[in-house]
N, C-alpha and C positions, 0 to 999 in steps of 0.2 A: 358515891363511886362514879356515877355518870359524869358529875362535874369534873372529877379528876381525869376521867377518861376523855372528856371533851377537850381539856387542855392539851392532853397528849396527842389525841387524834387530829386536832386542828393545828397543832404547833407547826406541822410540816406543810400546811396549806397556806400559801401566800394570800393575804387578804387583797381583794381587788380594789383598785382605785375607786373611790367614791366621789362623785361630783355632786355636791349638794345643790338641789334646785332651791332657789330662794324661797324661804319660808316653809319649805316642805322637808320633813325628816326623811332620810334615806330608808328604804324598806328593802332589806336584804332577805331574799327568799331562797331557802335550800330546796333542791330538787334531786331526785334520783332519776337516771336516764331511762325511764320506761314510758310506754305509749300513753298511759293514763294521765301523764302530766300535760297532755296536749292543750287543754284550755289555758294553762299558764303560759306555755310556749307561744300560743297564738296571740294571747293578749299582749305579750311583749312585741312580737313581730308586727302586729297590726297597729301598734302604738296606742292601745287603749289606756294603758297606765299613764303615758305621757299626756294624752288628751285630758286626763283627769287631773293633771298638774302634779303627778307623782313621780318620784325618782326611785324606780324599782331596779334592783340588782339581782340577777339570777346566779345562784351559787351551786355548782354541780358537786355532788358528793358520791363516794363509792358505795355507800350503804345508807339505808333509812336511819339507822342508829346515829350515824354521823350528823345527819340533819338535826336530830333531837339534841345531840351534844352541842351543836352550834347554837341552838336556841338557848340552852342552859347556860352556855358560856357568854351569852350576850353578843354573839357574832352573827346572829340571824334574827330577823323579826318574825319568821314564820316558815311554813312548809308549803310546797306546791302539791297539787293532786298527785297521787301515786306514792306519797310518803307513807310508809307503813303505820297504820293507826295504832298498832300495838306498841311500836317504838315511841310514839307520842304519849301513850298511856304510861310507859315506863318513866318517861320524863315527868309525867304528872305525879307519879308516886315519889320520885326524887324531890320534886318541888311542887307541892300542891298548888293548883291554879296557874300552872305554867302557860298553857295555851287554851285557845278556844277554837274548836273545829267549826268552820263555817260552810264547808262544802266537802262531802264525801263522795267517793266514786265506787258505787256498788257494781259487782260483776257476778255473773252466773253462767249457765249454759248458753244463754242468748247474748249477753254482753260479755264477751270473752276477754279475760285478762290472765287468769291462772290456768296452768296446763301441765300435763306430763308429756315429755318428749322421749322418743327412742330413736335409734339409728334407722334410716330409711329402710334398710333391708333386714331389720331385726325381726325375728320370728314371734316376738312377744306381742300379744293382742289385748291383754287385760292387765291392769295394775296388779292384780293378785299374783300374776306370774313373776313379779319382781322379788319374790321371797328370797332372802339371803343375798340379794344383789347389792352392788355399790351404787348408790343413787346420789346425784348432785342436787344442790339447791342454791339459792342466792344467799348472800351474807346476812347475818343478823338473826336474833332469836325468833322473830316472827316467821321467817322463811323455814328455819330448821324445825320449829314446832309444827308448822303447817304440813311440811313434807312427811314428818314422822307420823303425825296423826292420820293423814290420808292413807299412808301405806298400811298402818295398823288396821284401820277400819275397812280397808279394801281387801284385807286378808294377806297382805304381803309382809308376813312376819319375818323377823330376823334380818331385815335390810339394814345396811349401813348408810347413814346420811352424811355427806361431806359438803362443806360450804365452799363455793367457788364464786368469783366475780361473775356477774350476769353476762358480761361480754365473752366469757370463756365457755359457756354452757354448750353451744353447738360444737365447738372444736373438741371439747373433752369427750363428747359422745362419739364424734367422728373418729377420734383417735383411739377409742376403746378404753379410755381411762375410767369411764363410768358407763353403766348399762342403760341408765335413763336419767332424766332430770325433771325436778319440779321447778318450773320457771314462770316468768311473766312475759307477756307480749312487750316488744316485738320479736322476742327470741324465736318463738315458734315459726313466725312468718319468715324470718331470715333463714332458718334452717331448712324450711320447706322449699323456698325459692332457690337456695343454694344446692338443693338435692342431697343434703346431708342428713336431715332428720325428718321424721313425721310425727304427727300428733297422736298420742295414745288416747288421751281423754282431756276434755276442757271442762271448765266450771266445777272442778273437783272440790273446792272448799264448800260451795253451796250444797253439793250432793252429800259429801261425806262428813262434814262438820255441822252444817245447819239442817241436814235432813231433807232437803228439797232442792233439786237441780235448778229451780227457778227462784230460789230465795235470794235476797240481796246480801252479798258478802261485802261489807264495808271495810275492805282491806286497806284502802288508802284514803288519806284525808288531806285537804288543804286547811291550813290554820294560820292564825296570827297569835303572837304572844299576848297574854293578858296585860302585861306591862305596857306594850305598845298601844293596845286598845284604850287603856286607861289614860295614857299620856296624850295620845293623839286620836281621839274618837272620831273627829271629822275625817282625818286621813284614812282611818280604818274603814269607815263607811264608803269613802270614795274607792278605796282599793277593792273592797268586796263587790261594789257595783261594776267596776271595770272587769273584775274577774268573771262576773256573771255574763258580761258581754262575750268573753272568751268561751264560756260554756255554751251560750246560745249559738255562737258561730259553729261550734262542733256539732251541736244538735240539729241546726237548720241548714248548714252548708258544709258538711263534712269534707267533700272534695277540696274545697278551698282551705279549710283548716289543716288538713293533712300535711300540707307543704311545710308546716312548722315543726314536723317531726325531725326534719333535717337539721343537723347541727346540735340538737339536744339529745337525740338517741342514736343508736347504731344503724338506723335505717335511713336511706336517702333516695332521692330521685324517684323513679317510677315505682320503686318498691313501697313507697309510702301509701300507695293506693290499695295495697293488699292487707294492711294491718287492721284487725278487728278493733272495735271500740267498746269501752265500758260505758256505763251510764253515769250521770252526775246528779246529785240531789243536795240542795242547800239545806242547812240545818233548820232554817225557818220554814221549810216545806216538809220536814219530816212528819210521817204518820206514826201513830203509836206502834204499829207493826215494825216500822223501820228501827225505832229505838229498841224494840224487843229483840230483833235479829242482831243488831249491833251489840247489845248487852250479852246475848248468848255467846257471841264470838269472844268478847272480852273475858267472860266467865271461864272459858276454857283455859285461858292463860293463868287465871287464879287457881283453878283446879290442878293444873300441871305444875304449879309452884314457880312459874316464870314471873308472875306478879306476886309480890310479897303480901299484897292484900287485894281485895276486890275493888275494881275501879268502876264507878258509876258513869256510864256514857252520858247521861243527861246533864251531869255537872260540867262536862267538857264541851257541850254544844253552845255555840254563839247564838244568843237569843235576839240580837238586833237592838 
């Protein structure tokens, strides 16, 4: 079904012109316009991929599922950080061995990505007070399940969850179309600086799904297709090495890296200095506890029937 959906979803998207670097295959990477994609954005802007002799194309999509569909359809060679890990897992179910995750971006109460927002002047102080309310979330099965599960476990029974493009979250709250929203950065920063929304709670997935506010939620992942890795192992290694330079820039010189949020996300200029950052862990650096938390997250999707079968995280990790 995903392959068919991929053809439909991508049919209206014009493929960008690809200029082949001599002897180097094009590497088309799908991304979702969220702050956690920063290492990829910075690696492009700083020329890290070009310096490695690689021809990398950034393809923007409206949802994480569309990124996976593009990989399934052979229109992308991988995903940037911030692409929903669960969407990649659904692709794995549709086509076993589809991708290898080489870098995941964990978030929690310290490394902020996921959050619930309400209107600035809303009287609501706790998620539990959203009982029976209309709540927005980003598009795709991962966002819907996350929103519903957090609401249920926080005691907000009877809430209705509606999917909205992430760029519409702040406006929908301000207009009173929804009472609150489960969203990802930079949405919360935009709403706060615009004076339209405030943050109700951050790190909600770690707290309500993993049972510890400081647990790593590996909600997003950078990946390469297994086919690309098999056909071009040297290019894959160079790509991952250049990507690591992007991660290192974010971790060691965040102010410089933040400039690359402009043009890839909805936040620009001086506002880039306000966006909180997630963490980044390469698959080759995973600890057993990382794999366990990642697996606990995937198992929720199997338990809820979103995954037709259990997906083993370890089988999807790039081992180098």
